C-alpha positions in Angstrom: -94.8 -67.0 -48.3 -98.6 -66.2 -48.7 -99.2 -66.7 -45.0 -96.4 -64.2 -44.1 -97.8 -61.8 -46.6 -101.3 -62.0 -45.1 -100.0 -61.6 -41.5 -97.9 -58.7 -42.8 -100.8 -57.0 -44.4 -103.0 -57.3 -41.3 -100.3 -55.9 -39.1 -99.5 -53.0 -41.5 -103.1 -52.0 -42.0 -103.6 -51.7 -38.2 -100.4 -49.9 -37.6 -101.0 -47.4 -40.3 -104.7 -46.8 -39.4 -105.1 -47.9 -35.8 -108.4 -46.2 -35.3 -110.0 -47.7 -38.4 -112.4 -50.4 -37.2 -112.3 -52.1 -40.7 -108.7 -53.1 -40.1 -109.0 -54.1 -36.5 -110.7 -57.4 -37.1 -110.9 -60.3 -39.5 -112.8 -63.5 -39.9 -111.1 -66.9 -40.1 -114.0 -68.1 -42.3 -112.8 -65.9 -45.2 -111.4 -68.3 -47.8 -108.0 -66.6 -48.2 -107.5 -66.5 -44.4 -108.8 -70.1 -43.8 -106.9 -71.6 -46.8 -103.5 -69.9 -46.5 -103.2 -69.0 -42.8 -105.2 -70.9 -40.2 -104.1 -74.4 -41.3 -100.6 -73.5 -40.0 -99.8 -74.6 -36.5 -99.3 -71.7 -34.1 -101.0 -69.0 -36.1 -103.9 -68.6 -33.7 -101.4 -68.3 -30.8 -99.4 -65.7 -32.7 -102.5 -63.5 -33.1 -103.4 -63.9 -29.5 -99.8 -63.0 -28.5 -100.1 -59.9 -30.7 -103.0 -58.7 -28.6 -105.9 -60.0 -30.7 -108.9 -61.5 -29.0 -110.9 -64.4 -30.5 -114.7 -64.5 -30.5 -116.0 -67.4 -32.5 -114.4 -67.0 -36.0 -113.5 -63.4 -35.5 -110.1 -62.0 -34.3 -110.1 -58.4 -33.1 -107.1 -56.3 -32.2 -107.6 -54.8 -28.8 -104.2 -53.5 -28.0 -103.9 -49.9 -26.8 -100.9 -49.3 -29.2 -100.4 -50.7 -32.7 -96.7 -49.7 -32.7 -95.6 -53.3 -32.0 -97.6 -54.5 -35.0 -95.6 -52.1 -37.2 -92.4 -53.4 -35.7 -93.5 -57.0 -36.3 -94.4 -56.1 -39.9 -90.9 -54.8 -40.3 -89.5 -58.1 -39.1 -91.8 -59.9 -41.6 -90.4 -57.7 -44.3 -86.9 -58.9 -43.6 -88.1 -62.5 -43.4 -89.9 -62.3 -46.8 -86.8 -60.7 -48.3 -84.7 -63.6 -47.1 -87.1 -66.1 -48.5 -87.2 -64.3 -51.9 -83.4 -64.1 -51.9 -83.3 -60.3 -51.7 -80.7 -58.4 -49.8 -81.7 -56.7 -46.6 -80.7 -53.3 -47.8 -82.9 -53.7 -50.9 -85.9 -54.4 -48.7 -85.2 -51.4 -46.5 -85.1 -49.2 -49.6 -88.5 -50.6 -50.7 -90.0 -49.9 -47.3 -88.8 -46.3 -47.3 -90.5 -45.8 -50.7 -93.9 -46.7 -49.4 
């Protein structure tokens, strides 16, 4: 679940503040990213498919529109709810509060 939460946080931060350079990139050398995310097969390809580019150990979002990241984060919300045993409606209520 931690990996999904990290991906969700990255996508939500960019979709909420697409012009904020702070959120548009992350380093794979950060311990929380390295230990919980990049040991999972396919994570690098996922970020490349989401329009991130890789330069060394840094991934940077270069997409023109961050809308798809918000949609993907919504999908992750539903997946996290299923893992945690919550009902879909409960998750949507939580999202609307934020």
